[in-house]
C-alpha positions as CSV (number, residue, x, y, z in Angstrom):
1,M,0.0,0.0,0.0
2,K,1.2,3.5,-0.7
3,I,1.0,5.9,2.3
4,G,1.7,9.6,2.7
5,I,2.6,11.0,6.1
6,L,2.3,14.8,6.7
7,G,4.6,15.8,9.6
8,T,7.6,14.0,11.0
9,G,7.3,14.6,14.7
10,N,7.2,11.8,17.2
11,I,4.0,10.3,15.7
12,G,4.9,10.8,12.1
13,K,8.4,9.2,12.5
14,T,6.9,6.2,14.4
15,L,4.2,5.7,11.8
16,T,6.7,6.0,9.0
17,R,9.2,3.5,10.6
18,R,6.5,0.9,11.5
19,L,4.6,1.1,8.2
20,S,7.8,0.8,6.2
21,A,8.9,-2.2,8.3
22,A,5.5,-3.8,7.5
23,G,6.3,-3.5,3.8
24,H,4.3,-0.4,2.8
25,E,5.7,2.3,0.5
26,V,5.7,5.4,2.7
27,K,6.5,9.0,1.8
28,A,6.9,11.7,4.5
29,A,6.8,15.5,4.2
30,N,7.0,18.3,6.7
31,S,6.9,22.1,6.7
32,R,10.7,22.5,7.3
33,G,11.8,20.8,4.2
34,P,13.3,17.4,3.3
35,E,16.7,18.0,4.8
36,T,15.2,17.9,8.3
37,I,13.7,14.5,7.6
38,E,17.1,13.1,6.7
39,A,18.6,14.7,9.9
40,S,16.0,13.0,12.1
41,R,16.8,9.6,10.4
42,A,20.5,10.0,11.2
43,D,19.6,10.8,14.9
44,E,17.9,7.4,15.2
45,R,21.0,5.4,14.3
């Protein structure tokens, strides 16, 4: 299933991570731009 998430706060990040792990195609967007989404992924490692 293709899913879009608006907002990458605590809930958005959790949904994106779990839905991706379940095999869904997930796209995320936020108001601060795509570079902040990448930065939050690096923080989780």
